[in-house]
N, C-alpha and C positions, 0 to 999 in steps of 0.2 A: 437553610430552605433553598438558597440560591445554588448551592452546589447540587443539591437533589434536584431543582428546575431544568438546571443545565443537562445533569445526565440524563435524565426524560426524554430533554428534547433530543440529544445527541443519540439516544439509544433509538427515539422514534425515526430518525432519518435513516439510520443507519437500517434497521428493521426494513424501511422502506426501498430502501436501495437494496436491499440483497432480494426483498420478492418482487422488485422492479426487473433485476437482471437475472436472475436464476442462479446464482453463483454456485458451482460446485467445490465443497469442503473437501478434501483428502482426511485421509486418517494421520497423515505426517505434519497436517497443520497448515498447509497451503491451500489457500481459498481462489479459485479461479473465476473471472467474471469476463463474460463476452464482450467485445469492442465490436462497434458498429465501421471501425474506423482502419488506414491503415494501421502499421506501427508508428510510422511517423507522423501520421496526421495525431494518435491517441498519445505518443510522447509530448506533441507541442500542447493539446488539452491538460494534460495533467501541469506541464509547467505555468500555462496560464491560470489553473485553477491554484496553483501554490502561491504564485505570484499574488495574486488577487486578495487571497488570505491572510497575505504576509509571512508566509512559511519560506524558511531558506532551503533553496535547492543546492545541494551540495558537490552533488557529482550525476555526470549521466554517462554511464558505460557502455559503449556500442560494442557489444561482444563480437556482432557478425561482421562489425566494420573491421575490429582489431583481427579476425579471423581471415578476412579478405588481403590484411597484408601482409600475412605468411601465408599466403597462398591457398589457402583453405578457403570451401564455401560453407556459409550456415544461412540459413532462413533469417532475416530479419531478427534481433532480439536486441533490445536495451533495458539498462537497468537505471532506474533514478531513484538516488539517495538524497533524503531529504529531513526536515525534521524543526523542531522550535525547541531551545533551550528551554524556553518556560514550561511547555509541557513534558519533555523530556527530563529534565533533570530532577523534578520530584520522583519520577518514576525509578530512576538509578539511585537516586537514595535510599529508597523502599528497598529495590530489590537490585542489587548492584551487578548480579551476573546478567540482568537484562541488557546491561552496557554492550553484551558481543552481537546484539542483535538490535540495536540502536545506532545509527539513526534509522528511523522506518524506511523500508525500500518497497518499491512497486518494478515489477519484470512485465516488461510488455514484448509481447512475442508471436510469431507466426508460426502457427501449426501445419503440417505437413499439408492439410487439406485446406489451406490458404485462409482461415479463419485464424482473427488475430483475439489474443487473450492477454488480460491482464491480471495477473499473480500478486500475492502478497499473503504475508504471515498473519495467520486468523488471530487477532488480539486474545481472544479466549486461548488459544494454544499458547502463546506469549506468557499471558497470567498463570497458567496452569504449570507452566515449565520453568519459570520464576520465581515462582509462589507470591505475584504481586499482588497486594491489597485490590478488592474488588472497588474500592472508592478511586483508584487509580486509572483503573480499564478505558475510562472517556478520555486518558490523554493521548491512547494508542488507539483506539477504535476508530477515529477519524480516516484511517487507511482505509477503510471499507467505503464511506460515503463518496471520497475523494475518488476512488475504485469507479464505484457505481456512475459519478459524473463523468467521468473521463473517457467512459464506453458508450456512454447515450450517443 
């Protein structure tokens, strides 16, 4: 019963976050959520949320910064790689191929029109791609609530 309650609560949070931010789901499994902040502010918000929740931030890759190092210009674009072995390990045990998509990732980027977006792999897409049992979907679905909170 505890697992059902946790899944129901998480599902409600994810649905509320999705409705509030009107994410755009693409056919390739990527979900885009608008951010009300700059790329750097959004990245800082993601970091703070992860830290508050005790989730490990493995890396931040500054694609635009690296482009600048080789003399190329790129709009601000940063990738955050994060996860929790407690949540991720059962997922990988059930569907080993999902390890290619884990740890979870959030891409924060600026579009040509200046709007900032938070993009991530749809948990449903990952579930379908790797035949993940539905009971383990909540382990990766937290990415949607995280993106929604960071964008507010």
